[in-house]
C-alpha positions as a printed Julia matrix, in Angstrom:
697×3 Matrix{Float64}:
  51.57   27.74  -71.38
  51.79   30.83  -69.29
  53.84   30.91  -66.13
  51.0    31.14  -63.55
  49.31   27.99  -64.88
  52.58   26.08  -64.83
  53.18   26.98  -61.18
  49.64   25.93  -60.32
  50.02   22.5   -61.95
  53.36   22.0   -60.23
  51.81   22.72  -56.81
  48.95   20.3   -57.55
  51.39   17.56  -58.51
  53.24   18.12  -55.26
  50.0    17.71  -53.33
  49.09   14.55  -55.22
  52.46   12.93  -54.7
  52.98   13.89  -51.06
  54.31   11.28  -48.69
  51.58    9.39  -46.76
  51.18   10.68  -43.24
  52.15    8.82  -40.11
  48.51    8.03  -39.34
  48.09    6.16  -42.61
  50.99    3.87  -41.83
  50.27    3.54  -38.12
  48.8     0.04  -38.41
  51.56   -2.47  -39.16
  50.9    -6.0   -40.3
  51.46   -7.46  -36.82
  48.77   -5.19  -35.35
  46.32   -6.24  -38.06
  46.98   -9.9   -37.35
  46.61   -9.38  -33.6
  43.3    -7.6   -34.09
  42.09  -10.42  -36.35
  42.99  -12.94  -33.66
  41.0   -10.97  -31.07
  37.98  -10.8   -33.37
  38.21  -14.53  -34.09
  38.43  -15.25  -30.36
  35.36  -13.1   -29.69
  33.43  -14.88  -32.42
  34.39  -18.28  -31.03
  33.26  -17.24  -27.56
  29.92  -16.08  -28.95
  29.38  -19.34  -30.81
  30.22  -21.34  -27.69
  27.44  -19.65  -25.74
  24.14  -21.38  -25.29
  22.25  -21.03  -28.57
  18.82  -21.91  -27.22
  16.19  -19.31  -27.93
  15.03  -18.55  -24.46
  11.68  -16.97  -23.82
  13.12  -14.32  -21.51
  16.73  -13.34  -21.67
  19.24  -13.08  -18.87
  20.62   -9.71  -17.91
  22.95   -8.51  -20.64
  22.07  -11.23  -23.14
  21.34   -9.96  -26.67
  17.89  -10.27  -28.18
  17.01  -13.32  -30.24
  16.94  -12.77  -33.99
  13.74  -14.01  -35.65
  13.68  -13.86  -39.43
  10.55  -15.83  -40.43
   6.93  -15.97  -39.35
   7.36  -19.59  -38.34
  10.21  -18.72  -36.02
   8.05  -16.0   -34.49
   5.26  -18.51  -33.87
   7.59  -21.04  -32.28
   9.18  -18.36  -30.13
   5.76  -17.13  -29.0
   4.49  -20.62  -28.17
   7.56  -21.35  -26.08
   7.18  -18.07  -24.23
   3.46  -18.6   -23.65
   3.98  -22.14  -22.36
   6.69  -21.04  -19.97
   4.68  -18.09  -18.68
   1.6   -20.29  -18.26
   3.58  -22.84  -16.25
   4.92  -20.18  -13.93
   1.51  -18.54  -13.57
  -0.12  -21.86  -12.71
   2.47  -22.61  -10.05
   2.25  -19.13   -8.54
  -1.55  -19.08   -8.43
  -1.85  -22.59   -7.04
   0.8   -21.91   -4.43
  -0.92  -18.69   -3.39
  -4.28  -20.46   -3.1
  -2.76  -23.21   -0.99
  -0.9   -20.71    1.2
  -4.08  -18.74    1.91
  -6.09  -21.91    2.54
  -3.66  -23.14    5.2
  -4.51  -20.15    7.41
  -8.24  -20.92    7.56
  -8.43  -24.65    6.94
  -8.9   -25.54   10.61
 -12.02  -23.33   10.78
 -13.68  -25.12    7.87
 -15.85  -28.26    8.09
 -13.78  -31.42    8.19
 -15.5   -33.15    5.31
 -14.62  -30.3     2.9
 -10.97  -29.78    3.75
  -9.37  -32.3     1.42
 -11.55  -31.26   -1.5
 -10.66  -27.61   -0.87
  -6.97  -28.49   -0.94
  -7.39  -30.3    -4.25
  -9.32  -27.32   -5.61
  -6.59  -24.92   -4.46
  -3.97  -26.9    -6.4
  -5.94  -28.01   -9.46
  -8.89  -25.63   -9.33
 -10.43  -23.64  -12.12
  -8.89  -20.4   -10.9
  -5.34  -21.7   -11.38
  -6.01  -22.88  -14.93
  -7.76  -19.64  -15.85
  -4.92  -17.53  -14.51
  -2.35  -19.66  -16.33
  -4.34  -19.4   -19.57
  -4.62  -15.62  -19.2
  -0.9   -15.04  -18.63
   0.2   -17.65  -21.17
  -2.06  -16.36  -23.93
  -1.0   -12.78  -23.25
   2.7   -13.61  -23.5
   2.23  -15.77  -26.61
   0.14  -13.19  -28.48
   2.38  -10.31  -27.49
   5.59  -12.04  -28.53
   4.13  -13.23  -31.81
   2.69   -9.88  -32.88
   5.7    -7.9   -31.72
   8.15  -10.04  -33.68
   5.93  -10.71  -36.71
   4.81   -7.16  -37.46
   8.31   -5.92  -38.48
   8.61   -8.88  -40.86
   5.29   -8.11  -42.53
   6.52   -4.64  -43.48
   9.56   -6.04  -45.3
   9.82   -7.63  -48.74
   9.33  -11.37  -48.78
  12.88  -11.96  -49.92
  14.15  -10.21  -46.85
  11.7   -11.6   -44.27
  11.97  -15.21  -45.41
  15.74  -15.45  -45.53
  17.94  -15.47  -42.49
  20.17  -12.5   -41.93
  23.83  -13.28  -42.42
  26.55  -10.86  -41.39
  28.73   -9.46  -44.14
  32.03  -11.24  -44.65
  35.06   -9.06  -44.23
  38.29  -10.06  -45.98
  40.5    -8.69  -43.25
  40.45   -6.86  -40.0
  39.85   -3.63  -41.86
  37.73   -2.93  -44.92
  38.74   -0.15  -47.22
  36.05    1.85  -49.03
  36.97    4.51  -51.52
  35.56    7.98  -51.05
  36.05   11.12  -53.11
  37.45   14.32  -51.64
  37.02   17.43  -53.81
  39.32   20.4   -53.65
  36.91   23.29  -54.09
  39.61   25.79  -54.97
  41.39   23.77  -57.65
  38.53   21.56  -58.82
  40.72   18.46  -58.46
  39.16   15.2   -57.2
  41.3    13.08  -54.85
  40.54    9.44  -54.05
  41.36    8.41  -50.51
  40.84    5.19  -48.61
  38.67    5.22  -45.48
  39.4     2.44  -43.02
  36.42    0.92  -41.22
  36.57   -1.28  -38.15
  35.63   -4.94  -38.41
  32.8    -5.91  -36.02
  32.23   -9.12  -34.14
  29.22  -11.35  -34.79
  27.32   -9.92  -31.83
  27.9    -6.31  -32.87
  26.89   -7.08  -36.45
  23.72   -8.79  -35.23
  23.03   -5.76  -33.07
  23.37   -3.4   -36.03
  21.08   -5.57  -38.13
  18.58   -5.74  -35.25
  18.57   -1.95  -34.96
  17.85   -1.61  -38.69
  14.91   -4.0   -38.3
  13.79   -2.63  -34.93
  10.14   -2.68  -34.03
   8.18    0.55  -34.13
   6.33    2.01  -31.19
   2.93    1.28  -32.72
   3.92   -2.38  -33.03
   4.32   -2.59  -29.26
   1.09   -0.68  -28.66
  -0.91   -2.88  -31.03
   0.6    -6.12  -29.7
   0.01   -5.12  -26.08
  -3.57   -4.02  -26.7
  -4.56   -7.19  -28.59
  -2.78   -9.51  -26.16
  -4.18   -7.75  -23.09
  -7.78   -7.67  -24.32
  -7.78  -11.29  -25.52
  -5.92  -12.68  -22.52
  -8.4   -11.16  -20.08
 -11.22  -13.23  -21.6
  -9.87  -16.35  -19.88
 -10.58  -14.89  -16.42
 -13.97  -14.96  -14.76
 -16.13  -11.96  -15.49
 -16.21  -10.74  -11.91
 -12.4   -10.71  -11.83
 -11.86   -8.93  -15.11
 -12.68   -5.47  -13.77
  -9.88   -5.35  -11.14
  -7.31   -6.53  -13.69
  -8.51   -3.98  -16.25
  -8.53   -1.16  -13.71
  -5.01   -1.83  -12.51
  -3.62   -2.08  -16.02
  -5.4     1.11  -17.05
  -4.02    3.16  -14.16
  -0.56    1.67  -14.75
  -0.87    2.81  -18.33
  -1.76    6.3   -17.17
   1.18    6.26  -14.8
   3.58    5.12  -17.52
   2.28    7.71  -19.97
   2.68   10.48  -17.41
   6.22    9.36  -16.54
   7.17    9.27  -20.22
   5.76   12.74  -20.87
   7.31   14.18  -17.73
  10.7    12.83  -18.77
  10.38   14.07  -22.34
   9.08   17.56  -21.55
  10.61   17.93  -18.05
   7.21   18.18  -16.34
   7.41   18.03  -12.56
   4.39   18.16  -10.25
   5.38   18.6    -6.59
   3.82   15.96   -4.35
   2.05   14.37   -7.31
   1.27   11.02   -5.59
  -0.2    12.81   -2.58
  -2.41   15.0    -4.8
  -3.7    11.96   -6.71
  -4.25   10.0    -3.51
  -6.11   12.86   -1.85
  -8.42   13.4    -4.82
  -9.19    9.69   -4.96
  -9.83    9.52   -1.21
 -12.27   12.4    -1.48
 -14.29   10.51   -4.08
 -14.0     7.15   -2.3
 -15.15    8.41    1.09
 -17.96   10.39   -0.5
 -19.09    7.17   -2.21
 -18.73    5.2     1.01
 -20.96    7.57    2.98
 -23.51    8.6     0.34
 -23.19    6.37   -2.77
 -21.94    2.91   -1.72
 -23.38    1.43   -4.91
 -20.58    3.04   -6.94
 -17.7     1.1    -5.33
 -17.25   -2.66   -4.91
 -19.0    -4.25   -1.89
 -15.76   -5.78   -0.65
 -14.13   -2.37   -0.63
 -17.09   -0.93    1.29
 -16.72   -3.66    3.9
 -12.98   -2.97    4.24
 -13.53    0.79    4.75
 -16.27   -0.06    7.24
 -13.83   -2.16    9.25
 -11.0     0.38    9.05
 -13.18    3.32   10.07
 -14.38    1.55   13.26
 -17.98    2.69   12.74
 -20.97    0.39   12.43
 -23.05   -0.1     9.25
 -26.08    1.28   11.12
 -24.26    4.57   11.72
 -23.41    4.92    8.03
 -27.02    4.22    7.04
 -28.33    6.81    9.53
 -25.98    9.47    8.13
 -26.81    8.59    4.52
 -30.57    8.65    5.09
 -30.41   11.98    6.92
 -28.28   13.64    4.25
 -30.34   12.37    1.33
 -33.9    12.31    2.75
 -33.77   14.11    6.12
 -35.09   10.99    7.94
 -33.64    7.8     9.39
 -34.87    4.34   10.25
 -35.42    4.04   14.06
 -34.22    0.43   13.95
 -30.78    1.62   12.81
 -30.79    4.04   15.74
 -31.67    1.51   18.43
 -28.5    -0.55   18.17
 -26.57    2.03   20.21
 -29.23    1.93   22.93
 -29.02   -1.86   23.19
 -25.23   -1.99   23.13
 -23.64   -2.5    26.53
 -20.65   -0.28   25.77
 -22.7     2.88   25.24
 -21.74    5.69   27.61
 -24.57    6.66   30.07
 -24.55   10.3    29.02
 -24.69    9.33   25.36
 -27.55    6.93   26.03
 -29.72    9.75   27.36
 -28.98   11.87   24.27
 -29.89    8.99   21.97
 -33.17    8.38   23.8
 -34.12   12.05   23.37
 -33.36   12.01   19.63
 -35.31    8.79   19.11
 -38.37   10.06   21.01
 -38.46   13.32   19.01
 -38.25   11.37   15.78
 -41.1     9.0    16.7
 -43.46   11.45   18.4
 -42.77   14.76   16.67
 -41.25   13.52   13.39
 -38.33   15.76   14.22
 -35.2    14.0    12.98
 -32.83   16.84   13.78
 -30.12   18.21   11.47
 -29.32   16.41    8.24
 -26.3    14.47    9.51
 -25.58   11.74   12.04
 -24.9    13.19   15.47
 -21.67   12.47   17.33
 -23.67   10.44   19.87
 -24.49    7.78   17.27
 -21.05    7.92   15.61
 -19.04    7.15   18.77
 -21.53    6.11   21.49
 -18.81    4.7    23.76
 -17.24    8.17   24.18
 -19.14   11.19   25.46
 -16.48   13.75   24.5
 -15.34   14.26   20.9
 -11.84   15.24   22.03
 -11.22   11.67   23.2
 -12.05   10.18   19.8
  -8.73   10.8    17.9
  -6.52    8.92   20.36
  -9.04    6.08   20.66
  -9.36    5.68   16.87
  -5.63    5.9    16.27
  -4.79    3.19   18.79
  -7.5     0.84   17.58
  -6.58    1.24   13.9
  -2.86    0.96   14.64
  -3.34   -2.31   16.54
  -5.61   -3.69   13.83
  -3.27   -2.9    10.94
   0.07   -3.7    12.6
   0.02   -7.49   11.9
  -1.3    -6.93    8.36
   1.39   -4.44    7.45
   3.9    -6.6     9.32
   3.26   -9.43    6.89
   3.57   -7.04    3.93
   6.95   -5.82    5.15
   8.48   -9.03    6.5
   7.44  -11.62    3.9
   8.86   -9.77    0.84
  12.06   -9.18    2.79
  12.46  -12.91    3.44
  11.6   -13.83   -0.15
  13.46  -11.22   -2.17
  16.18   -9.95    0.19
  17.14  -13.13    1.96
  20.84  -12.58    1.25
  20.89   -9.22    3.03
  18.68  -10.63    5.78
  21.14  -13.46    6.48
  24.04  -11.01    6.4
  22.45   -8.26    8.54
  19.46   -9.8    10.37
  19.12   -7.17   13.1
  19.31   -4.25   10.71
  16.79   -5.77    8.31
  14.4    -6.7    11.14
  14.62   -3.19   12.54
  13.98   -1.7     9.11
  10.95   -3.92    8.58
   9.65   -3.12   12.07
  10.0     0.62   11.47
   8.25    0.3     8.11
   5.4    -1.64    9.71
   4.93    0.98   12.42
   5.09    3.79    9.86
   2.48    2.2     7.57
   0.17    1.47   10.5
   0.54    5.06   11.69
  -0.36    6.26    8.19
  -3.72    4.49    8.21
  -4.34    5.53   11.82
  -3.69    9.17   10.9
  -6.04    8.8     7.92
  -8.93    7.68   10.13
  -8.17   10.29   12.79
  -8.14   13.18   10.29
 -11.51   12.27    8.82
 -13.12   11.53   12.19
 -11.86   14.81   13.65
 -13.09   16.71   10.6
 -16.49   14.96   10.81
 -17.05   15.89   14.45
 -15.61   19.39   14.09
 -17.76   20.51   11.17
 -20.95   19.21   12.74
 -20.22   20.78   16.13
 -19.4    24.04   14.37
 -22.67   23.87   12.45
 -24.62   23.28   15.67
 -22.85   26.24   17.36
 -23.48   28.66   14.47
 -27.19   27.82   14.48
 -27.64   28.49   18.2
 -29.64   31.64   19.07
 -26.92   32.73   21.48
 -24.14   32.28   18.91
 -21.71   35.21   18.8
 -21.16   34.73   15.06
 -24.23   35.19   12.89
 -23.98   33.83    9.35
 -26.61   33.25    6.68
 -28.17   29.81    6.7
 -26.97   29.01    3.19
 -23.41   29.6     4.41
 -23.69   27.41    7.49
 -25.36   24.67    5.47
 -22.16   24.31    3.5
 -20.71   22.59    6.56
 -23.23   19.75    6.24
 -23.66   19.72    2.47
 -22.63   16.79    0.29
 -19.46   18.56   -0.83
 -18.28   18.69    2.79
 -18.01   14.9     2.92
 -15.84   14.96   -0.22
 -13.56   17.63    1.28
 -13.08   15.45    4.36
 -11.64   12.67    2.21
  -9.38   15.21    0.5
  -7.95   16.27    3.86
  -7.59   12.67    5.04
  -5.44   11.94    1.99
  -2.79   14.27    3.42
  -1.95   11.47    5.86
   0.14    9.99    3.05
   2.93   12.31    4.2
   3.41    9.86    7.09
   4.14    6.97    4.73
   7.54    6.34    3.18
   8.2     8.29    0.01
   8.79    5.22   -2.17
   5.43    3.73   -1.16
   3.34    6.8    -1.96
   3.0     6.17   -5.73
   1.88    2.59   -5.1
  -0.82    3.68   -2.67
  -1.97    6.35   -5.1
  -2.19    3.75   -7.88
  -4.15    1.47   -5.53
  -6.76    4.15   -4.79
  -7.01    5.57   -8.31
  -9.04    2.68   -9.87
 -11.65    2.85   -7.12
 -12.02    6.59   -7.45
 -12.32    6.43  -11.24
 -14.87    3.62  -11.01
 -17.01    5.65   -8.61
 -16.85    8.75  -10.82
 -17.73    6.71  -13.91
 -20.78    5.12  -12.28
 -22.03    8.45  -10.97
 -21.6    10.05  -14.4
 -23.38    7.12  -16.03
 -26.24    7.47  -13.56
 -26.66   11.11  -14.56
 -26.6    10.21  -18.26
 -23.28   11.95  -18.91
 -21.63    8.82  -20.35
 -22.97    5.76  -22.13
 -23.25    2.41  -20.44
 -20.47   -0.19  -20.68
 -20.25   -2.48  -23.69
 -20.55   -6.22  -23.42
 -16.79   -6.58  -23.18
 -16.06   -3.16  -21.75
 -13.51   -4.48  -19.25
 -11.54   -6.1   -22.1
 -11.52   -2.8   -24.0
 -10.3    -1.01  -20.86
  -7.59   -3.64  -20.36
  -6.52   -3.31  -24.0
  -6.28    0.48  -23.67
  -4.26    0.19  -20.47
  -1.88   -2.43  -21.85
  -1.42   -0.35  -25.0
  -0.38    2.63  -22.89
   1.96    0.47  -20.83
   3.7    -0.86  -23.92
   3.78    2.58  -25.53
   5.56    4.16  -22.57
   8.07    1.36  -21.97
   8.3    -0.64  -25.17
  12.05   -0.25  -25.47
  12.61   -1.91  -22.13
  10.01   -4.62  -22.69
  11.19   -5.46  -26.18
  14.68   -5.72  -24.76
  16.74   -3.6   -27.14
  20.21   -5.06  -26.84
  23.04   -2.94  -25.62
  26.52   -3.56  -26.98
  27.89   -2.2   -23.72
  25.66   -4.39  -21.55
  27.35   -6.57  -19.02
  27.3   -10.29  -19.44
  25.33  -12.41  -16.96
  27.0   -12.28  -13.55
  29.19  -15.15  -12.57
  29.21  -16.75   -9.16
  31.72  -16.33   -6.38
  31.67  -18.36   -3.2
  33.1   -17.53    0.21
  35.27  -20.62    0.64
  36.76  -23.4    -1.49
  34.44  -25.98    0.09
  31.33  -24.15   -1.03
  32.85  -23.63   -4.47
  33.59  -27.33   -4.84
  30.11  -28.24   -3.67
  28.59  -25.79   -6.15
  30.61  -27.28   -9.01
  29.4   -30.72   -7.99
  25.71  -29.86   -7.57
  25.14  -27.08  -10.13
  25.06  -29.38  -13.18
  22.14  -31.22  -11.58
  20.37  -28.27   -9.93
  20.45  -26.37  -13.24
  19.16  -29.36  -15.17
  15.45  -30.16  -15.67
  16.0   -33.92  -15.78
  15.84  -34.56  -12.0
  12.47  -32.83  -11.65
  11.26  -34.38  -14.91
  12.15  -37.79  -13.5
  10.18  -36.92  -10.38
   7.23  -35.87  -12.56
   7.41  -39.14  -14.5
   7.37  -41.06  -11.2
   4.24  -39.21  -10.01
   2.43  -39.54  -13.34
   3.49  -43.15  -13.81
   2.12  -44.19  -10.42
  -1.15  -42.29  -10.85
  -3.12  -45.26  -12.29
  -2.13  -47.45   -9.34
  -5.11  -48.01   -7.03
  -4.74  -46.77   -3.47
  -4.4   -49.81   -1.24
  -2.46  -48.2     1.6
  -3.06  -45.05    3.65
   0.6   -44.14    3.08
   0.09  -43.76   -0.69
  -1.38  -40.41   -1.8
  -4.64  -40.46   -3.78
  -4.83  -40.2    -7.55
  -5.59  -36.46   -7.66
  -2.53  -35.61   -5.57
  -0.13  -37.75   -7.62
  -1.48  -36.58  -10.97
  -1.6   -32.91   -9.97
   1.91  -32.81   -8.52
   3.18  -34.7   -11.56
   1.88  -31.94  -13.83
   3.33  -29.21  -11.61
   6.77  -30.82  -11.51
   6.67  -31.21  -15.3
   6.04  -27.48  -15.57
   8.94  -26.73  -13.22
  11.19  -28.85  -15.44
  10.1   -26.94  -18.5
  10.97  -23.64  -16.81
  14.42  -25.02  -16.0
  14.86  -26.24  -19.57
  14.49  -22.65  -20.83
  17.46  -21.6   -18.7
  15.49  -19.82  -15.96
  17.2   -21.5   -13.03
  15.96  -19.1   -10.39
  12.24  -19.47  -11.12
  12.49  -23.15  -11.98
  14.28  -24.06   -8.76
  11.82  -21.93   -6.76
   8.8   -23.7    -8.27
  10.31  -27.15   -7.73
  11.31  -26.39   -4.12
   8.01  -24.81   -3.07
   5.89  -27.6    -4.53
   8.08  -30.32   -3.09
   7.63  -28.76    0.35
   3.87  -28.42   -0.3
   3.7   -32.15   -1.0
   4.97  -32.98    2.49
   2.68  -30.38    4.07
  -0.27  -31.92    2.25
   0.62  -35.42    3.46
   0.83  -34.17    7.05
  -2.57  -32.49    6.71
  -4.11  -35.7     5.34
  -3.0   -37.55    8.44
  -4.31  -34.87   10.79
  -7.65  -34.71    8.99
  -8.11  -38.44    9.36
  -7.58  -38.0    13.09
 -10.13  -35.17   13.23
 -12.69  -37.3    11.4
 -12.28  -39.95   14.05
 -10.65  -42.49   11.75
  -8.13  -44.84   13.24
  -4.62  -43.89   12.21
  -2.33  -46.76   13.2
   1.34  -46.13   13.62
   3.06  -47.41   10.51
   6.7   -48.42   10.57
   9.0   -47.54    7.74
   9.16  -51.11    6.46
   5.36  -51.3     6.56
   4.82  -48.37    4.19
   3.82  -48.81    0.56
   6.9   -49.06   -1.68
   5.55  -46.47   -4.09
   4.83  -44.1    -1.22
   8.4   -44.48    0.01
   9.71  -43.87   -3.52
   7.6   -40.73   -3.92
   8.63  -39.35   -0.55
  12.32  -40.07   -1.09
  12.42  -38.64   -4.6
  10.48  -35.54   -3.57
  12.75  -34.97   -0.58
  15.83  -35.3    -2.78
  14.44  -32.82   -5.3
  13.6   -30.39   -2.49
  17.17  -30.55   -1.18
  18.7   -30.26   -4.66
  16.71  -27.31   -5.94
  16.26  -25.75   -2.51
  20.01  -25.6    -2.07
  20.31  -23.93   -5.45
  17.6   -21.36   -4.7
  18.29  -20.54   -1.05
  22.07  -21.05   -0.85
  24.09  -20.96   -4.04
  22.21  -18.09   -5.66
  22.88  -15.88   -2.64
  26.54  -15.6    -3.68
  25.81  -14.39   -7.17
  27.59  -11.17   -7.9
  25.17   -8.45   -8.9
  26.39   -5.82  -11.35
  27.08   -2.51   -9.71
């Protein structure tokens, strides 16, 4: 053997027999045992957690692992039932809340039947069926589709985490020395994972695809909408479609860094241009209710709108629509003389004047157009202030009650400022369009005078009164959105977008540019919108677990007395059995004939029994916040309904004798006492104890 080869082999043997480095011996046996103890403790804590498969998870809770089609079906049915229960309670409560504001203006003999219809009416059941079927179909398809793409041996057997013999698992890997051609075997140390982390890794490997979410959302949205009445399907479909467009745009703008300055204002202005054009010239392309609302907000009469529409489209107007201003007592004397002259020329000479409604018929109570903006702004502001006040104050009391109780003056001032700002926004909207309307028509009249200093061709001046000019007025009025708060601008744009798209679609269909709607066109539109919604946000909706997510927040209370009271009451306020017992009491007493005016009728007992059963089911899934809210609101509604029954008997003229406590029906006393106890129990949980929950920062 030559000398160079011998030296080379000697150097290789030195490398192979070198002393292990410090890093390889850095983990002593005590450290390994300590790490194993920590892993075992983490696994025990995970197993001690509630193992129920909840329909919706708490914040930070990992996703449920479904490994068979049957588990997917059970999971979907539970989710659909829970969502249907909540939807029924929300819709019935909303119907009852709205009815209470107008019940005294309704005929006496219909009031009790209307209350029963508000609670157990067809609308509540349809809404519950729509939401419940959507949730059930979506959950089933979303969880079942990944299983269908796997082999049967994998999809039909539960996933079990790999067993590790120790805290570390050694896997041999080969390292090749490229210079010497010698292969060295080294040991790579991998970290042992807890049960939750292993489940997370397995979940990621079996994660749903984007098209799964799109397909599930489209099928569930289209099928769920069939449960609603046909006249209500279009608004649902429109809102979902525009939300899908919004989500798709947000996803693309985030991915490709697309930024459109003042995007909500641009969308709102374009929609307002189309909406106001349709209101003035094509009211058949927007819903009648929306036309009536614009009519009320604009502070112009329907006769004025018809006069303007007839003049623009045909060059004539109906004299009967013109006479209302002459008969109205509030018409200004100078304006009355102008109206008489226009009406006489139309009847005697068939001269209807320019092809637009004159300012005299638009605002007959004001002779000068410069006084119109202030008058319109004040009237619209006063009209919208209580409406926007409810929209700002009620959500604050419902969803920010903790901050309201802590800082009442600051929150009231914030809500008051928001109300004034929103009312000023709508007032500015009306003022801009009214000012533009008067200005362009006065300018047209001036340019067509013989003594006008500025002579322009007639085809140029006619642009001021053309159909496009009414669309441009709506575009300018949309700039009033700058007055509104920045966080509310996208919502207002999304509110106006469906109406504008509907008007454009109907106009295009009238011109033969698009085909007519299919039999279930609104369901197809809803499916497309829901597909886009799920496509843009499927990761969030599926609930991809995060190994760094915080666990559900614990509760902290300001004093030991409150903490002791919470420990005493929470086991009962978190449990469904009290409200289930109340439901059993209502349902069990339903067959009992009413022999006393203090005992509610059959429909009331049976209906509230079903509602309380649904509240118990929501609590049984672990959703304490929604379950306690449903139980509390319906318990309070029961007492309100009893008080209304007594007042309605008085209004009908029936004798209502004063009944002592010991003279009341025993079942009535039992129902009242149990309902009052449930209201205190779950109301304390919802309004008091949950206010001290620590929110993650």
